[in-house]
N, C-alpha and C positions, 0 to 999 in steps of 0.2 A: 607933877600932879596932873591928873587927867581932868579936863573940864567936862561938864555934862554933855557938850556937843561931841567931844571925842568918844565918850562912852556910847552915845547914840550911834555914831558911825561904826564903832566896833560891833555893836549889836546888829546894825544893818548888814554889815559884811558877814557876820556869822549866820544870820537868817538867810541871806542870799545863797551862801554856800551850802547850807543844810537843805534848802528848798531845791537846789539844783541836783541834789543826789537822788531825788525821787523821780520815778518815771512820769512822763506827761504825754498826753495825746497831741497837744498843740505845740510841742517842743519848747514849752515854758514861756511862750510869748505873752500870755496874760499875766503871768507872774513878773515878767520883765517890765511890762507897762506899769504895774503897781509899784515895783521897786524903783523905777525911774521917777514916778510921781512922788514917792516918799523921799528919794535921794536928792532931788534938785533943791528943795527947801533946806534939807539937812546940810547940803554942801554950802549953801549961803550962810547958815548958822555957824558952821565950823570956820568958814573964812572970816566971818565977823568977829568971832571970839578969839581965834588963834592966829589970824594973819593970813596973807596970801600964799606963803610957802606951804603951810600946813593944809590950806585949801587945795592947792595943786596936788599935794600928796594924796589927799582924800579923793580928788577927782581921778587920779591915776589908779588908785585902788578900786574905785567903783567901775572904771572903764575896764579893768582887768577881769572883774567879775561879770560884767555885762558886755563882753567883747563882741558878740554877734550884732546887737543893735548898733554898736559903734561902727562896725564894719559895713553894715547896710547903710547907715547914714553917710559914711564917707563915699561909698559907691554912688549913692544918689546925688550927693553934692558934686562929685566929679562929672556925672552925666549932665546935671543941670547947669553948672558953671562952665563946663567945657564947651557948651554950644555957642 
């Protein structure tokens, strides 16, 4: 049985994928910021209701959709921590 948090994550993933199909002048960065702002509390909700393994799966699913912000974050962390 799907909990309300899993349904919300499924809708978030569907919305993110549909929104990525449309052209954008800023390469979808404004949308990515909005999806991150919605996704972080949603990830906490999923983890709270379903446990850490389901939370990690939801994190991986979200990171696969928002891969460019994750790539830029990892590059920034490497530059900052590497000094």
